[in-house]
N, C-alpha and C positions, 0 to 999 in steps of 0.2 A: 599494578597491572596497566598495560598499555591501553590508551583510549581507543575505543572502537572506531573502525573506519566507517561504520554505519551510524555514527552518532546523530546524523540528521534525520534518521528514520523516526525518531521520537517527535519530530515536528509534523509528521503526517497526521491528518485528522480523519479517522473513520467516520462515516455517516450512514444513516438509514434513509432510504428514499423510495419513492414509487416511480416507476418508469412513466415517462410522458407519453400517453397514448397517441398524441399527435406528432410525435417525433419519428424520424426515419429509423431510429435505433430501438424503438420500443419492442421488447421481447415479452409477449404475454405469457403467463403461466396459467394453469388451470384455475387457480384461486385469485389471481391478480393481487398477490400479497407484496408487501414491501421487500426491498432488496438492501444489501449492504455493500459498501465499497468506498472508494476515494473519489474526490472531485479532480478530474484530469487537470483543470486549470491550476488548482492549488498544488498538485504534485509537480507540475511543470516548473513552478517557482523553486522547488526544493531539489528535485531529481529529474531534470529534463530528459535524461537517458531512459527513464521509465515510461515515456509517453509515446504513443502513436499519434501522428499528425495527419490531418486531412489534406486534401489537395491544395488548400489555401494556406497551409502552414500553421493552422490553429490546432491546439490540443484536442484530440478526439477521444482517446481512451487510454487506460493505464495498462502497462505490460505486467499483469499480475504474475506471470511465470517468473520473470526476473525478480520481482519484489519478494516472492516466496523464498528464493535462494538467499537474498539479503537477510530476511527474517530468520532463516535457519542458522545462518552464521552468527547472528546476534544472540540467538537462543544458546548456542554453544558457548559463546563468550560469557553470557550470564551464568550458565551452569558451572563453568570454571570458577567464577567469582563466588558463587554460593558454596561450592565445595571448599574453597579456600577459607571462607568465613566459618564454615562448620568445623573445620580442623582447628580453628582458633578457640573454639568453645570447650 
């Protein structure tokens, strides 16, 4: 099978975090619980095209809409691989 064009996706590191209440981007919720996501600075090193930048050119946020399309493509590739392996059994 051909190598996935999204191979670098496995380098991304999901994290759990709490929003910084002193930050401009703090988005409170009713229970102030933790959130899940990726660190924009880390994603920038792997997939700069998935980053929104602030006015100073620094990574500000992740383009999760684009990331979800990449993940869907990778899931489809993995499904084909699983199907091929099952056929060998």
